[in-house]
KEGU-503391 format. One record per residue (C-alpha): residue number from 0; residue in three letters; chain; x, y, z. Coordinates in Angstrom, 3 decimals, decimal comma, always signed. Layout:
<NUM; ALA; A; <X; Y; Z>>
...
***
This chain:
<0; UNK; A; <+0,000; +0,000; +0,000>>
<1; UNK; A; <+1,556; +3,261; -1,169>>
<2; UNK; A; <+0,835; +6,793; +0,019>>
<3; UNK; A; <+0,642; +9,349; -2,775>>
<4; UNK; A; <-1,602; +12,011; -1,297>>
<5; UNK; A; <+0,257; +15,240; -0,610>>
<6; UNK; A; <-0,590; +15,052; +3,082>>
<7; UNK; A; <-0,061; +11,280; +3,361>>
<8; UNK; A; <-3,696; +10,802; +4,326>>
<9; UNK; A; <-5,359; +8,758; +1,566>>
<10; UNK; A; <-3,555; +5,540; +0,565>>
<11; UNK; A; <-3,335; +4,107; -2,945>>
<12; UNK; A; <-4,070; +0,387; -3,276>>
<13; UNK; A; <-3,021; -1,546; -6,376>>
<14; UNK; A; <-5,922; -3,818; -7,353>>
<15; UNK; A; <-3,582; -6,047; -9,342>>
<16; UNK; A; <-5,399; -9,187; -10,489>>
<17; UNK; A; <-8,688; -7,879; -9,069>>
<18; UNK; A; <-8,739; -5,164; -11,739>>
<19; UNK; A; <-11,231; -5,592; -14,578>>
<20; UNK; A; <-8,477; -5,961; -17,173>>
<21; UNK; A; <-7,273; -9,209; -15,595>>
<22; UNK; A; <-8,582; -12,364; -17,211>>
<23; UNK; A; <-9,415; -15,264; -14,962>>
<24; UNK; A; <-10,085; -15,599; -11,259>>
<25; UNK; A; <-7,596; -13,863; -8,932>>
<26; UNK; A; <-5,700; -16,104; -6,540>>
<27; UNK; A; <-6,809; -16,301; -2,921>>
<28; UNK; A; <-3,490; -14,702; -1,996>>
<29; UNK; A; <-4,356; -11,698; -4,166>>
<30; UNK; A; <-7,871; -11,474; -2,716>>
<31; UNK; A; <-6,379; -11,548; +0,782>>
<32; UNK; A; <-3,823; -8,822; +0,022>>
<33; UNK; A; <-6,315; -6,432; -1,533>>
<34; UNK; A; <-8,918; -7,153; +1,163>>
<35; UNK; A; <-6,482; -6,267; +3,931>>
<36; UNK; A; <-5,262; -3,074; +2,268>>
<37; UNK; A; <-8,757; -1,822; +1,402>>
<38; UNK; A; <-10,064; -2,674; +4,868>>
<39; UNK; A; <-7,176; -0,803; +6,498>>
<40; UNK; A; <-7,876; +2,268; +4,364>>
<41; UNK; A; <-11,602; +2,288; +5,119>>
<42; UNK; A; <-10,947; +1,859; +8,846>>
<43; UNK; A; <-8,352; +4,625; +9,096>>
<44; UNK; A; <-9,481; +7,147; +6,485>>
<45; UNK; A; <-12,732; +6,094; +4,821>>
<46; UNK; A; <-11,148; +6,903; +1,425>>
<47; UNK; A; <-8,787; +5,020; -0,884>>
<48; UNK; A; <-7,342; +5,519; -4,365>>
<49; UNK; A; <-7,481; +2,296; -6,429>>
<50; UNK; A; <-4,939; +1,852; -9,217>>
<51; UNK; A; <-5,091; -0,742; -12,000>>
<52; UNK; A; <-8,881; -0,794; -11,614>>
<53; UNK; A; <-9,315; -1,828; -15,237>>
<54; UNK; A; <-12,025; +0,589; -16,401>>
<55; UNK; A; <-10,711; +1,643; -19,828>>
<56; UNK; A; <-9,543; +5,254; -20,107>>
<57; UNK; A; <-11,528; +5,589; -23,331>>
<58; UNK; A; <-14,754; +4,586; -21,585>>
<59; UNK; A; <-14,204; +7,211; -18,872>>
<60; UNK; A; <-13,271; +9,884; -21,409>>
<61; UNK; A; <-16,337; +9,140; -23,520>>
<62; UNK; A; <-18,712; +9,752; -20,602>>
<63; UNK; A; <-16,891; +12,923; -19,551>>
<64; UNK; A; <-17,276; +14,220; -23,121>>
<65; UNK; A; <-20,983; +13,345; -23,219>>
<66; UNK; A; <-21,466; +14,983; -19,825>>
<67; UNK; A; <-19,722; +18,170; -20,996>>
<68; UNK; A; <-21,865; +18,249; -24,127>>
<69; UNK; A; <-25,011; +18,124; -22,017>>
<70; UNK; A; <-23,938; +20,803; -19,524>>
<71; UNK; A; <-22,939; +23,090; -22,409>>
<72; UNK; A; <-26,518; +23,057; -23,731>>
<73; UNK; A; <-28,653; +26,201; -23,309>>
<74; UNK; A; <-30,353; +26,328; -19,922>>
<75; UNK; A; <-33,832; +25,905; -21,390>>
<76; UNK; A; <-32,754; +22,671; -23,057>>
<77; UNK; A; <-31,253; +21,257; -19,856>>
<78; UNK; A; <-34,408; +22,177; -17,954>>
<79; UNK; A; <-36,433; +19,837; -20,184>>
<80; UNK; A; <-34,865; +16,956; -18,259>>
<81; UNK; A; <-35,458; +18,301; -14,749>>
<82; UNK; A; <-34,936; +16,055; -11,743>>
<83; UNK; A; <-37,931; +13,898; -10,833>>
<84; UNK; A; <-38,739; +13,561; -7,131>>
<85; UNK; A; <-40,065; +10,022; -7,395>>
<86; UNK; A; <-37,333; +8,519; -9,591>>
<87; UNK; A; <-34,432; +10,743; -8,411>>
<88; UNK; A; <-33,399; +10,974; -12,064>>
<89; UNK; A; <-32,716; +13,958; -14,269>>
<90; UNK; A; <-31,115; +17,391; -14,303>>
<91; UNK; A; <-30,570; +19,473; -11,153>>
<92; UNK; A; <-29,681; +23,156; -11,764>>
<93; UNK; A; <-27,331; +25,358; -9,763>>
<94; UNK; A; <-28,502; +26,036; -6,188>>
<95; UNK; A; <-31,298; +23,442; -6,353>>
<96; UNK; A; <-29,417; +21,123; -3,974>>
<97; UNK; A; <-27,530; +22,105; -0,826>>
<98; UNK; A; <-25,563; +19,374; +0,909>>
<99; UNK; A; <-24,721; +21,662; +3,814>>
<100; UNK; A; <-27,355; +23,983; +5,337>>
<101; UNK; A; <-24,761; +26,637; +6,214>>
<102; UNK; A; <-23,925; +27,237; +2,540>>
<103; UNK; A; <-25,533; +30,325; +1,043>>
<104; UNK; A; <-24,839; +28,957; -2,410>>
<105; UNK; A; <-23,500; +25,670; -3,788>>
<106; UNK; A; <-22,394; +26,372; -7,340>>
<107; UNK; A; <-22,932; +23,034; -9,083>>
<108; UNK; A; <-25,358; +21,345; -11,472>>
<109; UNK; A; <-25,861; +17,617; -11,901>>
<110; UNK; A; <-27,463; +14,964; -14,044>>
<111; UNK; A; <-28,598; +11,880; -12,127>>
<112; UNK; A; <-29,332; +8,456; -13,601>>
<113; UNK; A; <-30,786; +5,350; -11,909>>
<114; UNK; A; <-32,230; +3,447; -14,851>>
<115; UNK; A; <-30,980; +2,870; -18,371>>
<116; UNK; A; <-34,515; +3,400; -19,713>>
<117; UNK; A; <-35,002; +6,856; -18,179>>
<118; UNK; A; <-35,496; +9,859; -20,499>>
<119; UNK; A; <-32,210; +11,055; -21,994>>
<120; UNK; A; <-31,303; +14,065; -24,150>>
<121; UNK; A; <-30,885; +11,699; -27,102>>
<122; UNK; A; <-31,535; +14,318; -29,757>>
<123; UNK; A; <-29,110; +16,901; -28,343>>
<124; UNK; A; <-26,449; +14,493; -27,029>>
<125; UNK; A; <-26,975; +11,163; -28,841>>
<126; UNK; A; <-23,795; +9,620; -27,410>>
<127; UNK; A; <-24,891; +10,146; -23,790>>
<128; UNK; A; <-27,020; +7,004; -23,330>>
<129; UNK; A; <-24,496; +4,555; -24,787>>
<130; UNK; A; <-21,586; +6,083; -22,879>>
<131; UNK; A; <-23,588; +5,812; -19,658>>
<132; UNK; A; <-24,477; +2,146; -20,213>>
<133; UNK; A; <-20,875; +1,111; -20,859>>
<134; UNK; A; <-19,627; +3,070; -17,859>>
<135; UNK; A; <-22,267; +1,706; -15,470>>
<136; UNK; A; <-21,444; -1,841; -16,536>>
<137; UNK; A; <-17,790; -1,293; -15,604>>
<138; UNK; A; <-18,665; +0,381; -12,304>>
<139; UNK; A; <-20,995; -2,462; -11,307>>
<140; UNK; A; <-18,325; -5,082; -11,943>>
<141; UNK; A; <-15,630; -3,105; -10,132>>
<142; UNK; A; <-17,932; -2,389; -7,176>>
<143; UNK; A; <-18,668; -6,122; -6,825>>
<144; UNK; A; <-14,958; -6,865; -6,445>>
<145; UNK; A; <-14,624; -4,128; -3,855>>
<146; UNK; A; <-17,623; -5,518; -1,938>>
<147; UNK; A; <-16,097; -8,989; -1,883>>
<148; UNK; A; <-12,779; -7,549; -0,680>>
<149; UNK; A; <-14,565; -5,691; +2,121>>
<150; UNK; A; <-16,391; -8,843; +3,210>>
<151; UNK; A; <-13,171; -10,851; +3,231>>
<152; UNK; A; <-11,467; -8,100; +5,224>>
<153; UNK; A; <-14,266; -8,236; +7,786>>
<154; UNK; A; <-14,109; -12,057; +7,899>>
<155; UNK; A; <-17,729; -12,573; +6,819>>
<156; UNK; A; <-19,124; -14,558; +3,881>>
<157; UNK; A; <-17,497; -13,230; +0,726>>
<158; UNK; A; <-20,857; -12,623; -1,020>>
<159; UNK; A; <-22,631; -11,013; +1,941>>
<160; UNK; A; <-22,458; -7,463; +0,561>>
<161; UNK; A; <-22,828; -8,518; -3,083>>
<162; UNK; A; <-26,090; -10,312; -2,264>>
<163; UNK; A; <-27,424; -7,135; -0,611>>
<164; UNK; A; <-26,907; -5,256; -3,902>>
<165; UNK; A; <-28,718; -7,667; -6,221>>
<166; UNK; A; <-30,854; -5,088; -8,075>>
<167; UNK; A; <-28,326; -2,376; -8,961>>
<168; UNK; A; <-29,712; -0,099; -11,710>>
<169; UNK; A; <-32,996; -1,991; -11,647>>
<170; UNK; A; <-36,316; -1,512; -9,875>>
<171; UNK; A; <-35,926; -1,750; -6,101>>
<172; UNK; A; <-32,474; -0,189; -5,820>>
<173; UNK; A; <-31,431; +3,477; -5,596>>
<174; UNK; A; <-27,853; +3,187; -6,866>>
<175; UNK; A; <-27,207; +6,264; -9,009>>
<176; UNK; A; <-24,720; +7,595; -11,519>>
<177; UNK; A; <-24,223; +11,332; -11,177>>
<178; UNK; A; <-22,514; +13,650; -13,649>>
<179; UNK; A; <-21,449; +16,839; -11,878>>
<180; UNK; A; <-20,534; +20,195; -13,396>>
<181; UNK; A; <-19,175; +23,088; -11,337>>
<182; UNK; A; <-19,556; +26,152; -13,589>>
<183; UNK; A; <-16,894; +28,852; -13,778>>
<184; UNK; A; <-17,033; +31,455; -11,011>>
<185; UNK; A; <-17,052; +34,726; -12,936>>
<186; UNK; A; <-18,334; +37,131; -10,271>>
<187; UNK; A; <-16,761; +37,808; -6,903>>
<188; UNK; A; <-17,449; +34,986; -4,470>>
<189; UNK; A; <-20,481; +35,358; -2,237>>
<190; UNK; A; <-19,881; +34,930; +1,514>>
<191; UNK; A; <-20,340; +31,252; +2,488>>
<192; UNK; A; <-20,593; +30,161; -1,131>>
<193; UNK; A; <-18,850; +26,987; -2,233>>
<194; UNK; A; <-18,987; +24,340; -4,926>>
<195; UNK; A; <-20,168; +21,509; -2,696>>
<196; UNK; A; <-20,708; +21,825; +1,039>>
<197; UNK; A; <-19,228; +19,471; +3,665>>
<198; UNK; A; <-21,137; +16,188; +3,783>>
<199; UNK; A; <-20,910; +12,417; +3,989>>
<200; UNK; A; <-22,277; +10,172; +1,253>>
<201; UNK; A; <-25,455; +8,262; +1,952>>
<202; UNK; A; <-25,079; +4,655; +0,901>>
<203; UNK; A; <-22,526; +1,833; +0,670>>
<204; UNK; A; <-19,639; +3,379; -1,245>>
<205; UNK; A; <-18,854; +5,873; -3,991>>
<206; UNK; A; <-16,598; +5,534; -7,027>>
<207; UNK; A; <-15,391; +9,004; -8,012>>
<208; UNK; A; <-13,722; +10,080; -11,244>>
<209; UNK; A; <-12,602; +13,726; -11,387>>
<210; UNK; A; <-10,727; +16,115; -13,638>>
<211; UNK; A; <-7,510; +17,899; -12,642>>
<212; UNK; A; <-8,996; +21,285; -11,686>>
<213; UNK; A; <-8,872; +20,392; -7,983>>
<214; UNK; A; <-11,020; +21,512; -5,074>>
<215; UNK; A; <-12,059; +18,203; -3,486>>
<216; UNK; A; <-11,030; +18,043; +0,159>>
<217; UNK; A; <-11,360; +15,318; +2,802>>
<218; UNK; A; <-11,453; +15,953; +6,537>>
<219; UNK; A; <-8,558; +14,389; +8,441>>
<220; UNK; A; <-10,298; +12,655; +11,338>>
<221; UNK; A; <-7,242; +12,820; +13,574>>
<222; UNK; A; <-6,708; +16,593; +13,268>>
<223; UNK; A; <-9,982; +17,947; +11,895>>
<224; UNK; A; <-8,042; +19,674; +9,092>>
<225; UNK; A; <-9,117; +19,630; +5,460>>
<226; UNK; A; <-6,768; +17,782; +3,087>>
<227; UNK; A; <-6,719; +18,046; -0,710>>
<228; UNK; A; <-7,840; +14,894; -2,541>>
<229; UNK; A; <-7,069; +15,693; -6,152>>
<230; UNK; A; <-7,077; +13,368; -9,121>>
<231; UNK; A; <-4,256; +10,807; -9,417>>
<232; UNK; A; <-3,946; +9,605; -13,033>>
<233; UNK; A; <-5,013; +6,010; -13,541>>
<234; UNK; A; <-6,926; +5,723; -10,276>>
<235; UNK; A; <-10,494; +5,867; -9,033>>
<236; UNK; A; <-11,166; +7,445; -5,634>>
<237; UNK; A; <-13,457; +5,323; -3,445>>
<238; UNK; A; <-15,106; +6,336; -0,176>>
<239; UNK; A; <-17,452; +4,809; +2,371>>
<240; UNK; A; <-21,033; +6,032; +2,842>>
<241; UNK; A; <-23,237; +6,264; +5,931>>
<242; UNK; A; <-25,010; +2,927; +5,489>>
<243; UNK; A; <-21,732; +1,018; +5,371>>
<244; UNK; A; <-20,636; +2,841; +8,506>>
<245; UNK; A; <-23,860; +1,715; +10,207>>
<246; UNK; A; <-23,403; -1,853; +8,931>>
<247; UNK; A; <-19,893; -2,097; +10,381>>
<248; UNK; A; <-20,700; -0,356; +13,697>>
<249; UNK; A; <-18,320; +2,433; +12,736>>
<250; UNK; A; <-15,412; +0,143; +11,866>>
<251; UNK; A; <-15,538; +1,631; +8,352>>
<252; UNK; A; <-15,849; +5,394; +8,379>>
<253; UNK; A; <-18,045; +7,693; +6,297>>
<254; UNK; A; <-15,663; +10,652; +6,141>>
<255; UNK; A; <-16,795; +14,224; +5,581>>
<256; UNK; A; <-15,663; +15,853; +2,327>>
<257; UNK; A; <-16,361; +18,984; +0,288>>
<258; UNK; A; <-15,469; +20,817; -2,942>>
<259; UNK; A; <-14,171; +24,343; -2,484>>
<260; UNK; A; <-13,867; +27,224; -4,934>>
<261; UNK; A; <-10,197; +27,542; -5,957>>
<262; UNK; A; <-8,228; +30,535; -4,778>>
<263; UNK; A; <-6,407; +30,765; -8,117>>
<264; UNK; A; <-8,365; +32,944; -10,540>>
<265; UNK; A; <-7,463; +30,864; -13,608>>
<266; UNK; A; <-8,870; +27,704; -11,951>>
<267; UNK; A; <-11,905; +29,529; -10,570>>
<268; UNK; A; <-12,842; +30,621; -14,083>>
<269; UNK; A; <-12,826; +27,050; -15,430>>
<270; UNK; A; <-15,540; +24,445; -15,172>>
<271; UNK; A; <-14,764; +21,523; -12,887>>
<272; UNK; A; <-16,306; +18,149; -13,746>>
<273; UNK; A; <-16,587; +14,812; -12,008>>
<274; UNK; A; <-18,534; +11,565; -12,297>>
<275; UNK; A; <-19,732; +9,693; -9,210>>
<276; UNK; A; <-21,179; +6,184; -9,008>>
<277; UNK; A; <-23,146; +5,993; -5,744>>
<278; UNK; A; <-23,622; +2,336; -4,814>>
<279; UNK; A; <-26,574; +1,617; -2,518>>
<280; UNK; A; <-28,037; -1,629; -1,126>>
<281; UNK; A; <-31,406; -2,822; -2,379>>
<282; UNK; A; <-34,228; -0,587; -1,142>>
<283; UNK; A; <-35,757; -3,127; +1,236>>
<284; UNK; A; <-32,454; -4,211; +2,775>>
<285; UNK; A; <-32,468; -3,595; +6,532>>
<286; UNK; A; <-29,109; -2,177; +7,594>>
<287; UNK; A; <-28,171; -3,083; +11,164>>
<288; UNK; A; <-24,762; -3,551; +12,825>>
<289; UNK; A; <-23,088; -6,797; +11,803>>
<290; UNK; A; <-21,711; -7,262; +15,318>>
<291; UNK; A; <-25,206; -7,234; +16,838>>
<292; UNK; A; <-24,540; -4,038; +18,773>>
<293; UNK; A; <-27,067; -1,240; +19,265>>
<294; UNK; A; <-24,634; +1,474; +18,155>>
<295; UNK; A; <-26,875; +2,323; +15,167>>
<296; UNK; A; <-30,625; +1,792; +14,845>>
<297; UNK; A; <-31,775; -0,560; +12,056>>
<298; UNK; A; <-32,998; +1,253; +8,952>>
<299; UNK; A; <-33,912; +0,210; +5,427>>
<300; UNK; A; <-31,863; +1,648; +2,617>>
<301; UNK; A; <-34,920; +3,302; +1,064>>
<302; UNK; A; <-35,893; +5,025; +4,325>>
<303; UNK; A; <-32,426; +6,434; +4,894>>
<304; UNK; A; <-31,760; +7,560; +1,313>>
<305; UNK; A; <-35,122; +9,336; +1,094>>
<306; UNK; A; <-34,482; +11,087; +4,410>>
<307; UNK; A; <-31,063; +12,343; +3,327>>
<308; UNK; A; <-32,303; +13,514; -0,072>>
<309; UNK; A; <-35,199; +15,382; +1,528>>
<310; UNK; A; <-32,706; +17,260; +3,707>>
<311; UNK; A; <-30,549; +18,187; +0,719>>
<312; UNK; A; <-33,519; +19,550; -1,207>>
<313; UNK; A; <-35,191; +21,329; +1,723>>
<314; UNK; A; <-37,040; +24,480; +0,787>>
<315; UNK; A; <-40,402; +25,778; -0,432>>
<316; UNK; A; <-39,950; +24,592; -4,024>>
<317; UNK; A; <-38,731; +21,063; -3,519>>
<318; UNK; A; <-42,083; +19,314; -3,495>>
<319; UNK; A; <-41,225; +17,412; -0,324>>
<320; UNK; A; <-43,830; +18,915; +2,012>>
***
C-alpha cells in the first residue's frame, strides 16, 4: 500500500489481479492482500485511491465528453430533463441542492441516472445514453470486487455485501450515476458560497472520477483539518457512505468531504467536472450492525436515502412537504 496524497492521508491500493483488465479468477493470496489493504484504508481514512482498476480510459473519457456536451446546452434545453422527485433521475440546476445547510450557495449542477430506460437528451447528445451504459457496466463489476474484498477483510461470507446489492440499476435499488458540473465562477465569491458543502455520502460506497482542476477536500479525522484529494492519473477514488458505517458499527468510516472554490483565478474561471457512481443496497435491505450491537438503529436503505435527499432539497420549491 503506497501513500501518494500530498498530506499522506489517503492511501493508494493496487488492485492487481482484481482489476477488470485481468482475465481469470484472482488467486486467494491476491484477494487476501487487496482485502487487507482496502479494509485498512476504510478503517483509518474512509477513502482510498485504487490503481489498475481496469475501467478503460476511453470509456471514462467518452462519458466525460458526453457529460460536458449536455452541460454546455442552453439552460432551457437542460431544464427539459429536470430532476424527478419520485425517480431521483434527471437534471438538477445550480442552487437546487444544498448538501450543507450553512452554505448560502452551492455552485454546481448535476445529471442523475438510476435506470438505463429513463429519459435522456438523445436528440441533443446522442452519445450520452451509450456512454452511460458502458460506464455503469464497468462500475458495477468493479464495485462487486470491492464488496467482496470488504467482506473478506471483515471475515464474513465473501458474497454477503454482493447479495445485498442484487438489483443495482434496476427496480428496487437506488444506486445512481451522477454527472457533476461546477460552472466557472465569474463574479466575486459570495460569503459562504462553495462548490459543494461538507457532507458524507449516503449509501454503501462511492466511485469518483474527477478532472484535474482540484477543489475536493477530505477531513482528516485525527486533526480535523481539510486535506486536498485531487485526481491521481489512472486511479479511481473510493469512499465509504453512511449505510456502510452503520453496517460495520463504525469500523468503516463515512468521512466528511467537500469541494471548495479555488483561490487561483485561472482555476476559478474554469468548469470543474466529475462523475460519481453511488452504490446503494437494495431498497428493502435492513441495515443493522453486523456485530449485533445497538450502536446504530436498524434502517432500510430506502428510508435512509429518502431522508437524506429530503434534507438536501429542503425548501419551499422542492415538493417534499
